[in-house]
C-alpha positions as CSV (number, residue, x, y, z in Angstrom):
1,M,-32.8,-26.1,74.3
2,I,-35.7,-28.4,75.1
3,A,-38.2,-29.7,72.9
4,A,-41.2,-32.1,73.3
5,R,-43.9,-33.1,71.5
6,W,-47.6,-35.4,72.5
7,T,-49.9,-37.1,70.3
8,P,-52.9,-37.6,72.4
9,L,-54.9,-38.6,69.4
10,S,-54.2,-39.9,65.8
11,W,-55.5,-36.7,64.4
12,I,-53.6,-34.1,67.1
13,A,-50.5,-33.1,67.7
14,F,-48.9,-30.6,70.4
15,H,-45.4,-29.1,70.1
16,G,-43.8,-26.9,72.4
17,L,-39.9,-25.6,72.4
18,A,-38.1,-23.7,75.1
19,G,-34.4,-22.4,74.6
20,F,-31.9,-19.8,76.1
21,D,-28.7,-18.1,74.5
22,A,-26.2,-16.3,76.4
23,L,-23.3,-14.6,75.1
24,N,-20.5,-13.0,77.7
25,Q,-17.7,-10.5,75.6
26,S,-14.7,-8.2,77.0
27,D,-12.0,-7.0,75.5
28,T,-9.2,-4.9,76.8
29,A,-6.8,-2.5,74.4
30,L,-3.6,-0.9,75.8
31,W,-2.2,1.8,73.3
32,P,0.9,3.1,73.8
33,Y,2.2,6.2,74.3
34,L,2.1,9.1,71.2
35,A,5.0,10.9,70.1
36,S,3.1,14.2,70.3
37,T,2.0,13.7,73.5
38,P,5.2,12.4,75.7
39,S,2.8,13.7,78.6
40,L,0.6,10.7,78.2
41,L,2.2,7.4,78.8
42,G,-0.9,5.2,77.2
43,S,-4.5,4.6,77.7
44,L,-6.4,1.5,78.5
45,S,-9.5,1.1,77.3
46,Q,-11.8,-1.6,78.2
47,G,-15.2,-2.9,77.3
48,A,-18.1,-5.7,78.2
49,L,-21.0,-7.2,76.6
50,W,-23.7,-9.3,78.1
51,S,-26.8,-10.8,75.8
52,R,-29.6,-12.9,76.7
53,H,-31.9,-14.8,74.1
54,R,-35.1,-16.6,75.0
55,T,-37.6,-18.4,72.8
56,L,-40.6,-20.2,74.2
57,E,-43.0,-22.2,71.8
58,L,-46.1,-23.7,71.8
59,S,-48.2,-25.1,69.0
60,A,-50.9,-27.7,67.8
61,A,-52.0,-29.1,64.4
62,A,-55.0,-30.9,63.9
63,T,-55.5,-33.1,60.3
64,G,-58.3,-34.4,59.5
65,A,-60.4,-35.6,56.0
66,L,-62.9,-33.4,55.2
67,S,-64.7,-35.3,52.3
68,A,-63.4,-38.1,49.9
69,L,-61.0,-36.0,48.1
70,V,-60.2,-32.9,50.6
71,S,-57.8,-33.3,53.6
72,S,-57.1,-30.3,56.2
73,T,-53.8,-29.4,58.3
74,T,-54.8,-26.9,61.0
75,T,-51.8,-25.7,62.7
76,F,-52.3,-22.9,65.8
77,G,-49.3,-21.4,67.5
78,V,-47.8,-19.1,69.7
79,Q,-44.2,-17.5,70.2
80,Q,-42.6,-15.3,72.9
81,L,-39.1,-13.8,72.3
82,R,-37.5,-11.8,74.7
83,D,-33.9,-10.1,74.4
84,S,-31.5,-8.3,76.7
85,L,-28.2,-6.3,75.7
86,R,-25.9,-4.7,78.2
87,Q,-23.1,-2.7,77.3
88,E,-20.0,-1.0,79.5
89,W,-16.8,1.0,78.5
90,S,-14.3,2.7,80.0
91,S,-11.3,4.1,79.4
92,Q,-8.3,5.3,81.4
93,I,-5.2,7.4,80.8
94,D,-1.9,7.0,82.2
95,Q,-0.2,10.4,83.3
96,G,2.9,8.7,85.4
97,T,1.1,7.2,88.0
98,G,0.1,4.1,86.2
99,F,-3.3,3.0,85.4
100,G,-4.7,2.4,89.2
101,G,-4.4,6.1,89.6
102,G,-5.7,8.1,87.1
103,P,-8.9,9.3,86.5
104,V,-11.7,6.8,84.4
105,S,-14.4,7.6,81.8
106,G,-16.8,5.5,80.9
107,A,-19.9,4.7,79.4
108,S,-23.1,2.1,79.5
109,Q,-25.7,1.2,77.4
110,W,-28.7,-1.0,77.8
111,R,-31.6,-2.5,75.7
112,W,-34.0,-4.8,75.4
113,G,-36.7,-6.5,73.7
114,N,-39.8,-8.6,74.2
115,S,-42.3,-9.7,72.0
116,F,-45.7,-11.9,71.5
117,G,-46.8,-13.4,68.3
118,Y,-49.3,-15.9,67.7
119,Y,-50.0,-17.3,64.0
120,I,-52.4,-19.6,62.4
121,D,-51.7,-22.1,59.2
122,E,-54.4,-24.2,57.0
123,R,-53.5,-26.5,54.6
124,L,-55.7,-28.1,52.0
125,A,-54.9,-31.0,49.9
126,L,-57.3,-31.7,46.9
127,G,-56.8,-34.6,45.6
128,R,-53.3,-36.1,44.6
129,R,-52.8,-32.9,42.2
130,V,-53.6,-29.6,44.2
131,A,-52.5,-28.2,47.5
132,V,-52.8,-25.1,48.9
133,S,-52.2,-23.1,52.0
134,A,-52.8,-19.9,53.5
135,A,-51.3,-18.7,57.3
136,V,-51.4,-15.4,58.6
137,R,-48.8,-14.3,62.2
138,H,-49.1,-11.1,64.1
139,D,-46.5,-9.8,66.5
140,H,-46.5,-7.4,68.7
141,F,-43.6,-5.6,70.4
142,K,-43.6,-4.5,73.7
143,E,-41.0,-2.6,73.9
144,L,-42.5,0.1,71.2
145,Q,-46.0,-1.1,71.7
146,R,-46.5,-1.4,68.2
147,G,-47.8,-4.3,66.1
148,A,-47.0,-6.0,63.0
149,T,-49.3,-8.8,60.8
150,Y,-47.6,-10.8,58.5
151,P,-50.2,-12.8,55.8
152,S,-48.8,-15.5,53.2
153,F,-50.4,-17.9,50.5
154,T,-48.8,-21.0,48.4
155,A,-50.2,-23.2,46.1
156,T,-48.5,-26.1,44.1
157,W,-50.3,-27.6,41.1
158,V,-48.9,-31.6,40.0
159,A,-50.0,-30.9,36.2
160,H,-48.2,-34.2,34.9
161,A,-48.1,-37.3,37.1
162,A,-46.6,-41.1,35.4
163,S,-45.1,-43.6,36.2
164,D,-41.4,-44.0,36.9
165,S,-40.7,-45.5,33.6
166,A,-42.1,-42.5,31.6
167,S,-39.3,-39.6,30.2
168,L,-41.6,-37.0,32.0
169,S,-42.5,-38.8,35.4
170,R,-43.5,-35.6,37.0
171,L,-44.1,-31.8,36.4
172,A,-45.6,-29.7,39.0
173,F,-45.9,-25.7,39.4
174,R,-45.9,-23.8,42.3
175,A,-46.8,-19.9,43.5
176,A,-46.2,-18.5,47.0
177,Y,-47.0,-15.0,48.0
178,G,-46.2,-13.7,51.9
179,S,-44.3,-11.1,54.0
180,A,-42.4,-11.0,57.0
181,G,-40.2,-8.3,59.1
182,P,-37.3,-8.7,61.7
183,R,-37.4,-8.0,65.0
184,P,-36.9,-4.3,65.6
185,F,-34.5,-4.9,68.9
186,A,-32.3,-6.7,66.3
187,D,-31.9,-3.9,63.9
188,A,-33.3,-0.7,65.4
189,P,-31.0,2.0,64.7
190,E,-28.8,3.5,67.9
191,V,-30.5,6.3,68.5
192,F,-29.7,8.5,71.9
193,V,-33.2,10.6,71.6
194,P,-32.9,14.3,73.9
195,I,-35.4,14.5,76.8
196,G,-38.2,16.0,75.6
197,T,-38.0,15.3,71.6
198,A,-41.0,14.3,69.9
199,I,-40.4,10.5,68.2
200,P,-42.0,9.8,65.0
201,H,-44.2,7.2,64.1
202,I,-41.8,4.6,62.5
203,D,-43.5,1.5,61.4
204,P,-41.1,-2.1,61.3
205,E,-39.6,-3.3,58.7
206,R,-41.4,-5.6,56.2
207,T,-40.7,-7.8,53.2
208,T,-43.1,-8.8,51.1
209,S,-41.9,-11.4,48.2
210,T,-43.5,-13.1,45.4
211,E,-42.0,-16.7,44.2
212,L,-42.9,-18.9,41.1
213,G,-41.4,-22.0,40.2
214,A,-41.9,-25.8,38.2
215,D,-40.4,-29.3,39.1
216,A,-39.8,-31.7,37.4
217,T,-38.6,-35.5,37.3
218,L,-37.1,-36.7,33.9
219,L,-35.7,-39.3,32.0
220,R,-37.2,-42.2,34.1
221,G,-36.4,-40.4,37.4
222,R,-32.7,-40.2,36.4
223,V,-33.2,-36.6,36.4
224,D,-34.8,-34.2,38.9
225,A,-34.7,-30.2,38.1
226,Q,-36.2,-27.2,39.9
227,V,-36.4,-23.8,38.9
228,T,-37.6,-20.6,41.3
229,Y,-38.0,-17.1,40.4
230,Y,-38.7,-14.8,42.9
231,T,-39.2,-10.8,43.5
232,A,-39.0,-9.3,47.0
233,R,-39.5,-5.8,48.1
234,S,-38.4,-4.4,51.6
235,H,-39.5,-1.2,53.3
236,V,-37.0,-0.1,55.4
237,F,-35.9,3.3,57.3
238,D,-32.8,5.1,58.2
239,V,-33.0,7.4,62.0
240,S,-30.9,10.4,62.8
241,V,-31.0,12.9,65.5
242,S,-30.4,16.7,65.0
243,P,-29.9,18.1,68.5
244,G,-31.7,20.7,69.4
245,V,-33.9,20.2,66.2
246,G,-35.7,16.8,66.3
247,I,-35.4,13.1,65.1
248,F,-35.8,12.8,61.2
249,S,-36.9,9.4,59.3
250,N,-36.4,8.4,55.7
251,S,-38.1,5.5,54.9
252,G,-37.1,3.4,51.4
253,T,-37.8,0.5,49.5
254,I,-35.0,-2.0,48.5
255,R,-36.0,-4.5,45.5
256,N,-34.3,-8.0,44.9
257,R,-35.4,-10.1,42.4
258,G,-33.6,-12.9,41.2
259,I,-33.5,-17.1,40.0
260,E,-32.5,-20.4,41.4
261,A,-32.1,-23.6,40.1
262,T,-30.9,-26.8,40.3
263,V,-30.5,-30.0,38.3
264,T,-29.9,-33.4,40.3
265,G,-29.1,-36.1,38.0
266,K,-28.1,-40.0,38.6
267,V,-25.0,-40.2,35.9
268,L,-24.8,-44.0,37.5
269,T,-26.9,-46.3,39.5
270,G,-26.7,-49.7,40.6
271,P,-25.1,-51.9,43.5
272,A,-21.6,-52.2,42.3
273,A,-21.2,-48.0,41.6
274,A,-22.9,-45.2,41.7
275,W,-22.1,-41.7,40.7
276,D,-24.7,-38.7,41.6
277,V,-24.2,-34.9,40.3
278,T,-26.4,-32.0,41.2
279,L,-25.4,-28.3,40.0
280,S,-27.3,-25.4,41.1
281,L,-27.2,-21.8,40.1
282,W,-28.5,-18.4,41.2
283,G,-28.6,-15.0,40.0
284,N,-29.9,-11.6,42.2
285,Q,-30.5,-8.2,41.3
286,N,-30.5,-5.7,43.9
287,R,-31.6,-2.1,43.7
288,L,-32.4,1.1,45.7
289,V,-35.8,1.8,44.5
290,N,-36.5,4.8,46.2
291,F,-34.9,6.4,49.5
292,G,-38.1,9.1,50.4
293,F,-36.7,13.0,50.1
294,A,-33.0,11.7,49.8
295,T,-31.0,10.0,46.7
296,Y,-28.6,8.0,48.8
297,T,-27.6,8.0,52.5
298,V,-24.1,7.1,53.4
299,L,-23.6,3.3,54.9
300,G,-19.8,3.7,55.4
301,R,-16.9,5.8,54.3
302,W,-17.1,4.2,51.1
303,Q,-20.8,2.4,50.4
304,R,-23.7,4.3,50.1
305,A,-27.2,3.1,49.0
306,T,-28.0,5.0,46.4
307,V,-31.4,5.3,44.3
308,G,-31.3,2.9,41.2
309,Y,-28.2,1.0,42.4
310,P,-27.3,-1.8,44.9
311,V,-27.5,-0.8,47.9
312,G,-24.1,-1.3,49.8
313,G,-21.9,-0.4,46.5
314,Y,-18.7,1.3,46.5
315,W,-18.3,5.1,45.4
316,A,-14.9,6.5,44.7
317,Y,-13.1,9.0,42.7
318,A,-11.5,7.6,39.9
319,I,-8.1,8.7,38.5
320,Q,-8.9,10.9,34.8
321,S,-5.3,11.1,33.6
322,F,-2.0,11.4,35.0
323,A,1.5,12.2,33.5
324,D,5.5,12.1,34.4
325,A,5.7,16.2,33.8
326,N,9.3,16.2,34.9
327,G,10.4,13.0,33.3
328,D,12.1,11.7,36.4
329,G,9.8,8.2,35.9
330,I,8.3,9.0,39.5
331,I,4.6,10.4,39.2
332,T,3.9,12.6,42.7
333,A,0.4,13.5,43.9
334,S,1.0,17.1,41.8
335,E,0.9,15.0,38.6
336,V,-2.3,12.9,39.1
337,V,-6.1,14.3,37.8
338,V,-8.8,13.0,40.2
339,G,-12.4,13.4,39.1
340,P,-14.6,16.0,40.5
341,E,-17.2,13.5,42.2
342,P,-17.5,9.6,43.3
343,V,-18.3,7.5,40.9
344,W,-19.9,3.8,40.9
345,S,-17.2,1.2,41.7
346,G,-19.3,-2.3,42.2
347,T,-21.0,-3.5,45.0
348,P,-19.5,-6.1,47.6
349,Y,-22.0,-8.6,46.9
350,P,-22.0,-11.5,44.6
351,T,-24.6,-11.1,42.1
352,Q,-24.0,-14.9,41.0
353,G,-23.2,-18.4,41.6
354,A,-23.1,-21.7,41.1
355,M,-21.9,-24.7,43.1
356,L,-21.5,-28.0,42.0
357,T,-21.6,-31.0,44.3
358,S,-20.6,-34.5,42.9
359,E,-20.6,-38.1,44.8
360,W,-19.4,-41.7,44.2
361,S,-20.2,-44.9,46.1
362,L,-18.4,-48.3,45.2
363,G,-20.6,-51.0,46.6
364,R,-21.6,-49.9,50.2
365,S,-18.0,-49.4,51.2
366,F,-16.6,-46.5,50.0
367,R,-18.2,-43.3,49.0
368,A,-16.5,-40.1,48.2
369,A,-17.7,-36.5,47.1
370,V,-16.2,-33.3,45.8
371,T,-18.0,-29.6,46.3
372,L,-17.0,-26.5,44.3
373,D,-18.4,-23.0,44.8
374,Y,-18.6,-20.3,42.5
375,R,-19.4,-16.2,43.5
376,A,-19.1,-13.3,40.9
377,G,-20.1,-10.1,40.5
378,Q,-19.1,-8.5,43.1
379,R,-15.9,-6.3,44.2
380,L,-14.3,-5.8,47.3
381,F,-12.3,-2.8,48.8
382,N,-8.3,-3.8,49.6
383,E,-7.6,-1.1,52.4
384,A,-4.8,-3.1,53.1
385,A,-3.2,-2.1,50.0
386,F,-4.6,1.1,50.4
387,D,-2.9,1.9,53.6
388,R,0.5,-0.1,52.7
389,C,0.2,2.7,49.8
390,V,-0.4,6.0,52.2
391,Y,2.3,4.8,54.6
392,G,4.7,4.7,51.9
393,T,5.3,0.7,52.1
394,C,4.2,-0.5,48.7
395,R,6.3,-1.2,46.2
396,A,4.4,1.7,44.1
397,A,5.2,4.4,46.6
398,V,9.2,3.3,46.9
399,D,10.0,2.0,43.5
400,P,10.6,3.8,40.4
401,R,10.4,1.0,38.1
402,T,6.8,0.3,39.1
403,P,4.0,1.1,35.9
404,L,3.3,4.6,36.5
405,A,-0.2,3.7,36.3
406,E,0.5,1.9,39.8
407,Q,2.7,4.9,40.9
408,A,-0.4,7.6,39.9
409,R,-2.8,5.1,42.2
410,A,0.1,5.1,45.0
411,A,0.4,8.7,44.8
412,V,-3.3,9.8,45.6
413,L,-3.8,10.1,49.9
414,Y,-7.0,8.9,49.5
415,P,-8.9,5.6,47.9
416,T,-9.7,6.0,44.1
417,T,-11.2,3.4,42.2
418,D,-8.6,1.2,41.2
419,Y,-8.5,-0.3,44.9
420,F,-12.2,-1.5,44.2
421,E,-11.2,-5.0,42.9
422,D,-13.1,-7.6,41.1
423,A,-13.3,-10.4,43.6
424,D,-14.8,-13.3,42.0
425,Y,-13.7,-16.7,43.3
426,L,-13.9,-20.3,42.4
427,K,-13.4,-22.4,46.1
428,L,-12.7,-26.2,46.4
429,R,-15.1,-26.3,48.9
430,E,-15.1,-29.4,50.3
431,I,-13.8,-33.0,50.0
432,S,-14.9,-36.5,52.0
433,L,-14.1,-39.7,51.7
434,S,-16.1,-42.2,53.7
435,F,-15.4,-46.2,54.4
436,S,-17.8,-48.2,56.2
437,T,-15.8,-51.1,58.0
438,P,-16.7,-54.6,57.9
439,P,-19.1,-56.5,60.2
440,K,-16.3,-57.9,62.1
441,L,-14.4,-54.9,62.5
442,A,-17.0,-53.3,64.2
443,A,-17.6,-56.0,66.5
444,A,-13.9,-55.9,67.5
445,L,-15.1,-52.2,68.4
446,R,-18.2,-53.8,70.3
447,A,-20.8,-51.9,67.4
448,R,-23.3,-53.1,64.8
449,A,-21.7,-51.0,62.4
450,A,-18.4,-48.5,62.1
451,T,-17.6,-45.7,59.6
452,I,-14.9,-43.6,59.5
453,T,-14.7,-40.5,57.3
454,L,-12.0,-38.1,56.2
455,A,-13.3,-34.6,55.1
456,G,-11.4,-31.1,54.4
457,R,-13.0,-27.9,53.5
458,N,-11.4,-24.6,52.0
459,L,-8.8,-26.7,50.3
460,A,-8.0,-24.1,47.3
461,T,-9.5,-21.3,46.1
462,W,-8.9,-19.6,42.4
463,T,-9.0,-15.9,41.9
464,G,-7.8,-12.6,40.3
465,Y,-8.2,-10.2,43.7
466,S,-4.9,-9.6,44.7
467,G,-5.7,-9.9,48.2
468,G,-5.1,-12.7,50.6
469,D,-9.1,-14.1,50.4
470,P,-12.1,-12.3,48.5
471,E,-14.2,-14.5,50.9
472,S,-12.5,-13.8,54.5
473,G,-12.0,-10.1,53.2
474,S,-15.8,-9.7,52.7
475,Y,-16.7,-10.5,56.1
476,G,-16.7,-7.0,56.7
477,T,-17.2,-5.4,60.2
478,I,-21.0,-5.0,61.6
479,V,-21.7,-1.9,63.8
480,P,-25.4,-2.6,65.5
481,G,-28.2,-1.2,63.5
482,R,-26.3,-0.3,60.5
483,P,-25.3,-2.4,57.7
484,R,-22.4,-4.3,57.3
485,T,-19.1,-2.4,56.4
486,I,-17.0,-4.6,54.1
487,A,-13.5,-3.7,53.1
488,D,-10.4,-6.2,52.9
489,D,-8.1,-4.4,55.9
490,G,-5.6,-8.0,55.9
491,S,-8.1,-10.4,57.1
492,L,-6.7,-13.9,57.3
493,P,-7.7,-16.2,54.8
494,V,-10.9,-18.6,55.4
495,P,-8.6,-22.1,57.2
496,H,-8.6,-25.3,55.8
497,S,-9.8,-27.7,57.8
498,W,-9.7,-31.2,57.9
499,T,-11.8,-33.7,60.0
500,L,-11.5,-37.4,60.6
501,R,-14.4,-38.7,62.2
502,L,-15.4,-42.1,63.5
503,Q,-19.0,-43.2,63.5
504,L,-20.2,-46.3,65.6
505,A,-23.9,-47.2,65.4
506,Y,-25.3,-50.0,68.6
């Protein structure tokens, strides 16, 4: 990436940016022979992916005073984004002649995207108390021969301003409204259209959001607080192809609303010792408001987007009852009664969280910090536990001393609601220690100053989840053009890491 800035005059500035990203990936999978097909000695699958992303952006910003109380900043910019993606697959079966002599089957896919956008932003400062801004951006997507326009507006009002010695030294309110959308190239569904099939008109996805917030400085500048309420509505679509019939699209609306709050306090201030604490809290409610002519769409084996529920939530069959009918102490599938329809089993996405950071300093030499991260409200499909029971390797499938409820879960050959576990967790996200060396020691390294920092990340996890790590298990897998499928199939826990850094200043 190359970025440049040029200020030929005091009231105008030009910006330029050019960037390039490239990804080359290749994978090979060798599958051994199956006992059911002894004539096949194995199969070899190979795949390759080449992805390119190019960015070019130019903008100009002019600042000036319209009157004694009003100042203006006007920005105009253009941006071009270009993408290309090529994938190739091949598969070969060894029938005794080796992989060099057997038949090869394969396929390839190529996609591209080219968008050109331009925007204008106007910001007005009305004295020291009021600031407003308005912006509009238009994007044209060449591959779709379609465009989209996104307006936005913000306003800030400083309702109270006093000296830093007052108990309430500042109180401000803010509001914002705007819309934005993802690039169709990145999120377009994988739809292969038969020749001659009419393509319906599908607008680019769009999210419109509104925010209301307040900022305050309290206790003579020792406490800063911020709170924001937001609501967002996203227009999305789902596309499917019916061979010989046509293409069907179904649009829907997703609503998110929530609250975020941050409080920063200076517990101790002084040259000898200082202590700062920051607490961040958030909560989010996600719902699928409507989905055209359907009540839900399937996102994965056990995930759905259902009207009135969070998008991507789990739906599974529930065990209604079980009984040891023959009194042998072992529950079999015939002794378990499962409900006739899948029921809501929770969302894999956190609905609330908090982060606490505490920083200490002793003089100018020592600094230390600790960060705790809390996520709650989510559940996680423990697919690894289900697989072990299906293949008869979990304790409940082989040990008659296991509680009957666990045996009943293991006896059912498909996931029930019991496998969708509470995945709340608290993590010791980071610890850091920093020491600024004396000038003589830095001079020995021929530097003006030297700082040594030791930092550790993801050092501990507290959770009731029975799998390896509720965070890494919730990463899931991504299929291009489809929502993320989330299930813990035995993912490795997030690794603990330590970093020792020496920073020199000259």
